[in-house]
C-alpha positions in Angstrom: -1.1 -12.8 52.0 -3.2 -10.2 50.2 -6.2 -12.5 50.5 -5.5 -13.0 54.3 -5.4 -9.3 54.8 -8.6 -8.9 52.8 -10.5 -11.3 55.1 -9.0 -9.7 58.2 -10.1 -6.2 57.1 -13.7 -7.4 56.4 -14.0 -8.3 60.1 -13.6 -4.7 61.2 -15.3 -1.4 60.5 -13.7 1.3 58.4 -12.9 3.4 61.5 -11.1 0.6 63.3 -7.3 0.5 63.5 -6.0 -3.0 62.7 -2.3 -3.7 63.5 -0.7 -6.7 61.8 2.9 -7.7 62.6 4.6 -9.2 59.6 8.1 -10.8 59.9 9.4 -10.0 56.4 12.3 -12.5 56.2 14.5 -11.7 53.2 11.8 -9.8 51.4 9.1 -7.3 52.0 5.4 -8.2 51.4 3.0 -5.4 50.5 0.1 -4.8 52.8 -3.6 -5.2 51.7 -4.3 -1.5 51.5 -2.5 1.6 50.3 -3.1 3.3 53.6 0.0 2.0 55.2 2.7 3.2 57.5 5.9 1.3 58.1 8.7 1.4 60.6 11.8 -0.6 61.5 12.1 -2.5 64.8 15.4 -3.7 66.2 15.1 -7.4 66.9 17.1 -10.5 66.5 17.0 -10.1 62.7 18.4 -7.1 60.8 15.0 -5.8 59.7 11.4 -6.3 60.8 8.6 -4.2 59.5 5.2 -3.5 61.1 2.4 -2.6 58.8 -0.6 -0.5 59.9 -3.7 -1.2 57.9 -6.2 1.5 58.6 -8.2 4.6 57.8 -6.9 7.2 60.1 -9.4 9.0 62.4 -7.7 11.6 64.6 -4.0 11.4 65.5 -2.4 8.1 66.3 1.1 9.3 67.1 3.8 11.8 65.8 6.8 11.4 63.7 9.1 12.6 66.5 7.6 10.2 69.0 8.2 7.3 66.7 11.7 8.4 65.8 12.6 8.8 69.5 11.2 5.3 70.3 13.3 3.6 67.7 16.4 5.6 68.7 16.1 4.3 72.3 16.1 0.7 71.0 19.2 1.5 68.9 21.0 3.2 71.7 20.4 0.2 74.0 22.0 -2.1 71.5 24.9 0.2 70.9 25.7 0.1 74.6 26.3 -3.6 74.5 29.9 -5.0 74.2 30.7 -6.0 70.7 33.5 -7.1 68.4 32.8 -4.0 66.3 31.5 -0.5 66.2 29.6 1.3 63.5 29.5 4.8 62.1 26.6 5.9 59.8 26.7 9.0 57.6 24.9 10.1 54.4 25.6 12.5 51.5 24.2 13.4 48.1 25.6 12.7 44.7 23.3 14.0 41.9 19.8 12.8 42.6 21.0 9.9 44.7 21.4 9.8 48.5 24.2 7.6 49.7 24.3 5.8 53.1 27.8 5.2 54.3 28.5 2.6 57.0 32.0 2.4 58.5 32.8 -0.8 60.4 35.5 -0.6 63.0 36.7 -4.0 64.3 37.6 -4.2 68.0 38.6 -7.9 67.8 39.6 -10.5 65.2 36.5 -12.1 63.6 35.9 -15.3 61.7 33.4 -16.5 59.1 31.3 -14.1 57.0 29.9 -10.9 58.5 27.4 -8.8 56.7 26.4 -5.1 56.6 22.8 -4.3 55.9 21.6 -0.8 55.0 18.1 0.5 54.5 16.0 3.7 54.4 12.4 4.0 55.5 9.9 6.8 55.4 6.9 7.5 57.6 4.1 10.0 57.5 2.1 10.6 60.6 -1.0 12.8 60.8 -1.5 12.6 57.1 -4.5 11.0 55.3 -4.6 9.4 52.8 -1.0 8.8 51.6 0.9 5.9 50.2 4.0 5.7 52.2 7.4 4.8 50.6 8.6 1.5 52.2 12.2 0.7 53.0 14.7 -1.2 51.1 18.0 -2.8 52.0 21.1 -4.3 50.5 23.6 -6.7 52.0 27.4 -6.4 51.7 30.0 -8.9 52.9 32.5 -7.6 55.3 36.0 -7.4 53.7 38.0 -7.1 56.9 38.7 -9.5 59.7 41.5 -8.2 61.9 41.3 -6.1 65.1 41.9 -2.5 64.5 40.8 -2.7 60.8 38.1 -0.4 59.3 36.2 -0.3 56.1 33.3 1.6 54.6 30.3 0.4 52.6 27.9 2.4 50.5 24.3 2.0 49.4 22.3 4.6 47.4 18.7 5.5 46.8 16.7 8.1 44.9 14.2 10.0 47.1 12.5 11.8 44.2 8.8 12.1 45.0 9.3 11.4 48.7 8.5 13.7 51.6 12.1 14.2 52.6 11.2 15.4 56.1 10.4 11.8 57.1 13.3 9.7 56.2 15.5 7.5 58.5 18.6 5.5 57.5 19.5 2.4 59.4 22.5 0.0 59.2 23.0 -3.4 60.8 26.0 -5.6 61.3 25.1 -9.2 61.2 27.4 -11.8 62.7 28.0 -15.1 60.8 25.4 -14.6 58.1 22.5 -17.0 58.5 22.4 -17.0 62.3 20.3 -13.9 62.4 22.5 -12.4 65.1 22.7 -8.6 64.9 26.0 -7.4 66.4 25.5 -3.6 66.1 23.2 -1.2 64.5 22.9 2.6 64.0 20.3 5.0 62.7 20.3 8.6 61.4 17.5 11.0 60.7 18.0 12.0 57.1 17.7 15.8 56.8 17.8 16.2 53.0 16.0 19.6 52.6 19.2 21.7 52.8 21.9 19.2 51.8 25.1 20.6 50.4 28.0 18.6 49.0 30.5 18.6 51.8 31.6 15.0 51.4 34.9 14.0 49.9 34.9 11.8 46.7 34.3 8.1 47.1 35.7 5.1 45.2 33.2 2.4 43.9 33.0 -0.4 41.4 36.6 -1.5 41.6 37.4 -4.4 39.2 39.1 -6.7 39.9 37.6 -6.6 43.4 39.5 -6.4 46.6 40.6 -9.9 47.6 39.8 -11.5 44.2 41.8 -14.6 43.2 42.8 -16.2 39.9 42.6 -12.9 38.0 43.8 -13.2 34.3 47.3 -11.7 33.8 46.1 -9.7 30.8 43.4 -7.9 32.9 42.9 -4.1 33.1 42.0 -2.3 36.4 38.9 -0.2 36.6 37.4 2.0 39.3 34.8 4.9 39.5 35.1 8.1 41.4 31.9 9.7 42.7 31.2 13.2 43.9 28.3 15.6 43.5 30.5 18.6 42.9 32.7 16.8 40.4 36.2 15.3 40.7 39.4 17.5 40.6 41.4 15.2 38.5 44.6 17.1 39.1 44.6 15.6 42.6 44.3 12.0 41.5 47.4 10.0 42.3 47.0 6.3 41.4 49.7 3.6 41.6 49.7 -0.1 40.9 52.3 -2.3 42.6 53.3 -6.0 42.1 54.7 -7.2 45.4 56.8 -9.8 43.6 58.8 -7.3 41.4 62.2 -5.9 42.4 62.0 -2.9 40.1 59.9 -1.1 37.6 58.1 2.0 36.5 54.8 3.6 37.5 52.4 6.5 36.9 52.9 10.2 37.0 50.2 12.9 36.3 49.8 13.8 32.7 46.5 15.4 31.6 43.6 13.0 30.9 45.9 10.0 31.2 48.9 9.1 33.4 52.2 8.6 31.6 55.1 6.3 32.5 57.9 7.6 34.6 60.7 6.3 36.9 59.4 5.1 40.3 60.5 3.0 43.3 60.9 -0.7 42.8 57.8 -2.8 42.5 55.5 -0.3 40.8 53.9 -1.1 37.4 53.8 1.3 34.5 50.9 1.8 32.2 48.2 4.2 31.0 45.2 5.4 33.0 42.3 6.3 30.7 39.9 8.7 32.4 36.3 9.1 31.2 35.0 12.3 32.8 32.1 12.8 30.4 30.0 12.7 33.6 32.0 14.8 36.1 30.0 13.4 39.0 30.9 9.8 38.1 34.4 9.5 36.6 35.3 6.1 35.3 39.0 5.2 35.2 40.7 2.2 33.4 44.3 1.3 33.9 46.0 -0.7 31.2 49.5 -2.0 32.2 52.3 -1.8 29.7 53.0 -5.5 30.2 50.9 -8.4 31.4 50.9 -9.0 35.2 53.1 -11.8 36.6 51.6 -15.1 37.5 50.5 -15.7 41.1 51.3 -12.1 41.9 49.7 -9.9 44.5 48.7 -6.7 42.8 48.0 -3.7 45.0 46.2 -0.6 43.8 46.4 2.7 45.7 44.5 6.0 45.3 46.5 8.3 47.4 45.0 10.5 50.1 44.2 14.1 48.9 41.8 13.2 46.1 39.6 16.3 46.1 36.3 17.4 44.6 35.9 20.8 42.9 34.9 22.3 46.2 38.2 21.3 47.8 36.9 18.5 50.0 39.5 15.8 49.9 40.1 12.2 51.2 42.3 11.9 54.3 43.4 8.3 53.8 44.7 6.2 50.9 42.2 4.0 49.2 43.9 0.6 48.8 42.7 -2.8 47.3 44.5 -5.8 46.1 44.0 -9.0 44.1 46.0 -12.1 43.1 46.6 -13.2 39.5 46.2 -16.7 38.1 48.6 -19.5 38.5 51.2 -20.4 35.9 50.4 -23.7 34.0 53.6 -25.4 32.8 53.3 -26.8 29.3 55.6 -29.4 27.9 55.9 -31.5 24.7 55.3 -35.2 25.0 57.4 -37.9 23.4 55.0 -38.1 20.4 55.0 -34.4 19.8 51.7 -33.4 21.4 51.6 -30.6 23.9 50.1 -31.4 27.3 49.7 -29.3 30.4 51.1 -30.2 33.8 48.6 -29.6 36.6 
């Protein structure tokens, strides 16, 4: 592609503007020259980029005109009937900026749906400048029923960028592989005066939500993120085995949670909290006993988890997984042990 651009550029003078439309597919190909501007176009595929290969003479357009043009395309798509709606927000944690896409299902869905998030940057009326191109990451939708909602996060580090010219975009793709965009949203990222007014978020849960065949001797891990730091006194974490009729669970107790009497079904254990980085607190729960076989284990971080500025979560954060099946072992007539599958 670089060679093709090179031949194309040779056919025009230095002052000519050459526009090349490049459908990027799953990747993003660099243009021939550093003098490039990129922007997203809403089409039948989640992202399409257009590269401008040029040396700028005069003013081609303005940032606001281009932003308004793209917003019109997004608004048209949002007005269409859809099985889902999207909300897009952003916030800072340390040097990273997080895009948060919340998917709200209006109807039941089937097959795999995907969330795509990206950020792009443009500089108009500036010469010469290498423009930061966009990036994106797919995430599989974990919900499928009407009325359900879930949030997905993607982060990027804008260090060295001109933060006046950033746009975040998210897409919801129906039945991954068909290239059918169901909904999309965009937001102008105003990072110049960002303050931490966002509640803590939960990431990197392990085992993951919906995971099957989890070993019964597993631990449970999750990470709490917030730019202001986590107020650990507000952390209320419980683990429940739906197959149990009674048990013990967790109560606050300093840097770990100690066992105490609780309603039936809860699991007792220790919650080790690594807050050496107060903006990224890693928690590891070790149960007192192994999980049961073929059990549905539900983990809950109760609403009210706050950062040090007092911003707190308004809903419980819940995920669940299923443990491995029990394999019956018996002794054969000649004394060897064999497994029954």
